[in-house]
C-alpha positions in Angstrom: 0.0 0.0 0.0 1.4 3.4 -0.9 0.5 6.6 0.8 0.4 9.9 -1.1 0.3 13.5 0.0 -3.3 13.9 -1.1 -4.3 11.4 1.6 -5.4 8.7 -0.8 -3.8 5.2 -0.7 -2.8 3.3 -3.8 -2.9 -0.5 -3.8 -1.0 -2.6 -6.3 -2.4 -6.1 -6.7 -1.0 -9.3 -8.2 -3.1 -11.2 -10.8 -5.8 -13.1 -8.9 -5.7 -10.7 -5.9 -8.6 -8.5 -7.1 -10.8 -9.4 -4.1 -8.1 -10.5 -1.6 -8.7 -9.1 1.9 -5.2 -7.8 2.1 -6.0 -5.3 -0.7 -8.8 -3.7 1.3 -9.0 -1.4 4.3 -12.1 -1.3 6.4 -13.7 2.1 6.9 -16.6 3.1 9.1 -19.0 5.7 7.6 -18.7 9.0 9.4 -21.6 8.9 11.8 -19.8 10.1 14.9 -19.4 13.9 15.2 -17.0 16.8 15.4 -15.1 17.8 18.5 -13.8 21.4 18.8 -11.5 22.7 21.4 -9.9 26.0 22.4 -6.8 26.5 24.5 -4.0 29.1 25.0 -0.3 29.1 25.6 2.1 31.3 27.4 5.8 31.3 28.4 4.6 30.2 31.8 2.4 27.4 30.8 -0.8 26.4 28.9 -4.4 27.1 29.7 -6.7 24.1 30.2 -8.0 22.6 27.0 -11.7 23.8 26.7 -14.0 21.4 24.9 -16.7 23.1 22.8 -19.5 20.6 22.9 -23.1 20.6 21.8 -23.0 23.1 18.9 -21.0 25.8 17.4 -18.8 28.4 19.2 -21.0 31.6 19.3 -19.8 34.9 20.7 -21.8 34.3 23.8 -20.3 30.9 24.3 -16.9 32.2 23.6 -17.2 34.9 26.3 -18.8 32.6 28.9 -17.0 29.3 28.3 -13.6 30.4 27.1 -12.8 34.0 28.1 -14.7 34.2 31.4 -13.9 30.7 32.7 -10.3 30.2 31.4 -8.5 32.9 29.4 -9.5 35.8 31.7 -8.3 34.2 35.0 -5.2 32.9 33.2 -4.3 36.4 32.0 -5.1 38.0 35.3 -2.5 35.7 37.0 0.1 36.9 34.4 0.0 40.5 35.5 -0.6 43.9 33.9 1.8 43.3 30.9 -0.1 40.3 29.7 -1.2 40.5 26.0 -4.0 38.4 24.7 -3.8 37.1 21.2 -6.5 35.2 19.4 -7.2 34.4 15.8 -9.6 36.3 13.7 -12.6 33.9 13.6 -16.0 35.7 13.8 -16.7 34.5 17.4 -13.3 36.1 18.4 -13.6 39.4 16.7 -17.3 40.4 17.3 -17.9 43.8 18.8 -19.4 42.3 21.9 -16.2 40.3 22.5 -14.1 43.4 22.0 -16.3 45.2 24.5 -16.0 42.4 27.0 -12.2 42.3 26.7 -12.1 46.1 27.2 -14.5 46.0 30.2 -12.5 43.3 32.0 -9.1 45.0 31.2 -7.7 42.4 28.8 -5.2 43.9 26.4 -5.7 42.4 23.0 -3.0 42.2 20.3 -4.2 43.7 17.1 -3.2 41.8 14.0 -4.2 41.5 10.4 -6.9 39.1 9.2 -4.5 37.2 7.0 -1.2 36.8 8.8 0.7 33.7 7.8 2.9 32.5 10.6 1.9 34.9 13.3 -0.1 32.8 15.6 2.3 30.6 17.5 -0.4 28.4 18.9 -0.9 26.9 15.4 2.2 24.7 15.9 1.0 23.7 19.3 -2.3 22.6 17.6 -0.3 20.7 15.1 1.6 18.9 17.9 -1.7 18.1 19.6 -3.2 16.8 16.3 -0.1 14.6 15.6 0.0 13.1 19.1 -3.7 12.2 19.1 -3.5 10.7 15.7 -0.4 8.6 16.8 -2.2 7.1 19.8 -2.3 3.3 19.9 -5.1 2.3 20.0 -6.7 5.4 18.5 -9.8 6.9 20.1 -13.0 5.5 18.7 -15.6 7.4 20.5 -16.2 11.1 21.1 -15.6 10.6 24.8 -12.4 8.8 24.0 -11.3 11.6 21.7 -12.1 14.2 24.3 -10.0 12.4 26.9 -7.1 11.9 24.4 -7.1 15.6 23.4 -7.0 16.7 27.1 -4.3 14.2 28.0 -2.1 14.9 25.0 -2.5 18.7 25.6 -1.3 18.3 29.1 1.7 16.3 27.9 3.0 18.9 25.4 6.4 19.9 26.9 6.5 23.4 28.4 9.9 24.1 26.8 8.2 23.7 23.3 5.4 26.2 24.3 8.0 28.6 25.7 10.0 28.5 22.4 6.8 29.1 20.4 6.0 32.2 22.5 9.5 33.6 22.4 9.6 33.1 18.6 7.0 35.9 18.2 9.5 38.7 17.4 11.1 36.5 14.7 7.7 35.7 13.3 6.7 39.3 13.1 10.0 40.2 11.4 9.6 37.3 8.9 6.1 38.4 8.0 7.4 42.0 7.5 10.2 40.8 5.3 7.8 38.7 3.3 5.5 41.7 3.0 2.6 39.8 4.4 3.3 36.6 2.4 4.2 33.1 3.6 7.1 32.6 5.8 9.0 29.6 7.2 6.7 29.9 10.2 3.6 29.5 8.0 1.5 26.4 8.9 0.2 24.6 5.9 -2.1 22.2 7.7 -4.2 23.8 10.5 -6.3 21.2 12.2 -9.4 23.0 13.6 -11.7 20.0 14.0 -11.2 16.5 15.2 -13.5 14.0 13.7 -14.3 10.6 15.1 -16.3 7.7 13.7 -18.6 6.1 16.2 
């Protein structure tokens, strides 16, 4: 079996092997669900991984479940010079979210909508995605996936997260040199959703 970059697998068969079991890979139709998570990193450590269950992440849910419960207290413990950086999804950039951040005194980093390589958490997400996919046995239920994501997030080495945070000046300089284009820090594959078949 040969694996290609497009994700498809090619099978080369000998004559007479057309229906041989070794030439097939069993698949389960996608009937499980999607599991979304949010988390943050700092030079001092990560936030908890926040599961976004039962629907989409709305601005109200983002404020209540992510900012109020996790990011706000985390940033408060970091002191006055803490700077909050999130991506530019709609739930993160809505006016009500900006007003909430202002009202509770969270300083938000302003950055362009299309900024390849600027958000250092993308590499932490890639590491999380890789470690969950490499688990043996892999999670086969949504509950198992949730547990695996939380466990693997807790196991990401702090020195890796610290390096990602301290790489920000270099990331900004690289984006400026590339005049907003792709840089060596650009992440090609950005896993946002984890899917599970159940």
